[in-house]
C-alpha positions as CSV (number, residue, x, y, z in Angstrom):
1,M,56.3,-17.4,117.6
2,Y,58.4,-20.7,116.5
3,D,57.9,-23.7,117.9
4,A,60.3,-26.4,117.7
5,R,58.6,-29.5,115.5
6,R,58.2,-32.5,117.2
7,R,57.8,-34.3,114.0
8,I,60.4,-35.5,111.5
9,K,61.9,-33.2,109.2
10,T,60.5,-33.1,105.4
11,G,60.4,-31.1,102.5
12,T,60.5,-30.8,98.7
13,N,63.6,-30.4,96.9
14,G,63.3,-29.6,93.2
15,F,65.5,-30.4,89.5
16,G,63.6,-28.4,87.1
17,P,60.3,-29.9,86.7
18,L,61.2,-33.0,89.2
19,H,60.0,-32.6,92.3
20,V,61.0,-35.0,95.0
21,N,60.1,-34.8,98.9
22,W,62.2,-35.9,101.7
23,T,62.5,-36.3,105.7
24,D,66.0,-37.1,107.0
25,S,65.0,-40.6,108.0
26,L,65.2,-41.3,103.7
27,G,66.9,-44.7,103.1
28,Y,67.2,-44.6,99.1
29,Y,68.5,-41.6,97.1
30,P,69.4,-42.0,93.1
31,G,71.9,-38.9,93.7
32,D,71.9,-35.0,92.6
33,K,73.6,-36.4,88.9
34,A,71.3,-38.8,88.3
35,L,68.2,-36.5,89.4
36,I,69.6,-33.9,87.3
37,Q,70.1,-36.2,84.0
38,F,66.3,-37.1,84.6
39,A,65.1,-33.9,84.8
40,R,66.7,-32.6,81.8
41,E,65.4,-35.6,79.8
42,L,61.8,-34.6,81.4
43,M,62.3,-30.7,80.1
44,K,63.7,-31.9,76.8
45,T,60.2,-33.7,76.1
46,G,57.8,-31.5,78.2
47,G,57.5,-34.8,80.9
48,R,56.3,-37.4,78.1
49,K,58.7,-39.4,78.4
50,I,62.9,-40.0,78.5
51,E,64.1,-40.6,75.5
52,N,67.8,-41.6,76.6
53,P,67.6,-45.1,77.2
54,A,70.4,-45.1,79.7
55,V,68.7,-43.1,81.9
56,A,65.5,-44.6,81.3
57,E,66.9,-47.7,82.1
58,K,68.7,-46.1,85.7
59,M,65.7,-44.5,86.8
60,S,63.5,-47.8,86.1
61,A,65.1,-49.4,89.3
62,W,64.2,-46.1,91.0
63,G,60.1,-46.2,90.4
64,L,60.7,-43.1,88.0
65,A,60.2,-44.5,84.5
66,D,59.6,-47.9,83.4
67,S,62.8,-49.3,81.3
68,I,61.5,-47.6,77.9
69,G,61.1,-44.0,79.1
70,N,57.7,-43.9,80.1
71,I,57.1,-42.1,83.6
72,S,56.1,-43.7,86.3
73,V,55.3,-40.9,88.5
74,P,52.5,-38.3,88.5
75,V,52.7,-35.4,86.2
76,V,51.0,-32.3,86.3
77,H,51.1,-30.0,83.6
78,Y,50.2,-26.4,85.3
79,G,48.5,-24.1,83.5
80,S,46.8,-26.9,81.2
81,G,42.8,-26.5,82.7
82,D,42.9,-30.5,82.8
83,S,41.4,-31.8,85.9
84,I,44.7,-32.1,88.2
85,D,45.6,-28.6,87.6
86,A,42.4,-27.0,88.5
87,L,41.7,-29.4,91.4
88,C,45.7,-28.3,92.4
89,C,44.5,-24.2,91.2
90,R,41.3,-25.0,93.8
91,I,43.4,-25.9,96.7
92,S,46.0,-23.5,96.4
93,T,44.0,-20.8,96.1
94,A,41.5,-21.8,99.6
95,L,45.3,-21.9,101.0
96,S,46.4,-18.5,100.0
97,D,43.0,-16.6,100.8
98,A,43.5,-18.3,104.2
99,V,47.0,-17.5,104.5
100,K,46.4,-14.0,103.6
101,S,43.3,-13.2,106.1
102,H,44.6,-14.8,109.2
103,C,48.2,-13.0,108.3
104,V,47.0,-9.3,108.5
105,P,46.1,-9.6,112.3
106,W,49.1,-12.0,113.1
107,A,51.7,-9.5,111.5
108,A,50.4,-6.6,113.6
109,A,50.7,-8.8,116.9
110,H,53.8,-9.8,115.9
111,G,55.5,-6.3,114.5
112,I,56.0,-7.3,111.0
113,E,55.8,-4.5,108.8
114,S,56.2,-5.9,105.3
115,H,53.0,-8.3,104.1
116,D,55.0,-10.1,102.2
117,I,57.5,-11.0,104.1
118,A,54.8,-11.9,107.0
119,E,52.9,-14.0,104.5
120,V,56.0,-16.2,104.0
121,I,57.0,-16.5,108.0
122,F,53.1,-17.1,108.9
123,Y,52.5,-19.7,106.0
124,H,56.1,-21.5,107.2
125,E,54.7,-21.9,110.8
126,V,51.2,-22.8,110.0
127,M,52.2,-25.4,107.1
128,W,53.8,-28.0,109.7
129,D,50.0,-27.8,111.6
130,L,47.7,-28.2,108.6
131,L,50.3,-31.5,107.4
132,D,49.6,-32.8,111.1
133,L,45.9,-32.4,110.8
134,C,46.0,-33.8,107.4
135,E,47.6,-37.1,108.8
136,K,45.3,-37.3,111.6
137,K,41.9,-36.8,109.6
138,G,43.8,-39.5,107.1
139,I,43.9,-37.6,104.0
140,V,47.7,-37.8,103.8
141,T,49.7,-40.4,104.7
142,M,53.3,-40.5,105.3
143,P,55.0,-43.1,102.7
144,D,57.1,-45.7,104.5
145,I,60.2,-44.8,102.2
146,L,60.5,-41.4,104.0
147,L,60.0,-43.2,107.4
148,G,62.9,-45.0,106.8
149,K,61.7,-48.5,106.5
150,E,63.2,-51.0,104.0
151,V,61.0,-50.9,101.3
152,G,63.5,-51.1,98.6
153,K,64.7,-48.0,95.7
154,S,62.1,-48.6,93.6
155,H,59.9,-46.7,96.1
156,F,61.3,-43.8,95.5
157,G,58.8,-42.7,92.6
158,D,56.1,-42.5,95.8
159,I,57.7,-39.7,97.0
160,T,58.5,-38.1,93.5
161,F,56.0,-35.6,90.9
162,I,56.5,-33.6,88.2
163,V,55.2,-30.3,87.8
164,V,55.3,-29.4,83.7
165,D,54.4,-25.6,83.0
166,S,51.7,-25.8,79.9
167,S,50.7,-21.9,80.8
168,G,52.0,-21.2,77.4
169,G,53.6,-18.5,79.9
170,E,57.6,-17.8,79.7
């Protein structure tokens, strides 16, 4: 069932609304303390601006905001219904539907009785193949900073995004 990955290890970690893509080759990282300060600022303003001048200045060097606090990375307003939110919903719904439909026979073939557990395992197995396929077709490319290339710490913003819950829910 499990194939060892031939590619570099990748993932996404989050600090509240702040999400950072990573690889084992990532050479630039501002540190957890700085990212948590940034995330706290984002939570205070709903991802609109960084009000703490010291945090804004520090994050400007990392490509996350400018020196006066304007956000420099993508901000997704989840549940807002705007064009980005609608696109994300279409993509995630199509992916989810495909995983669910293919998961039923896969779970049976592997003796996994829990549908929920089977979906998690199945997706975790196929997501790497999906990423490889998207790269091969030129839909996405791996940013140089994730490949360990010397591009400078300001490119940390290339692998960072913010998700703000604008759905009005809890």
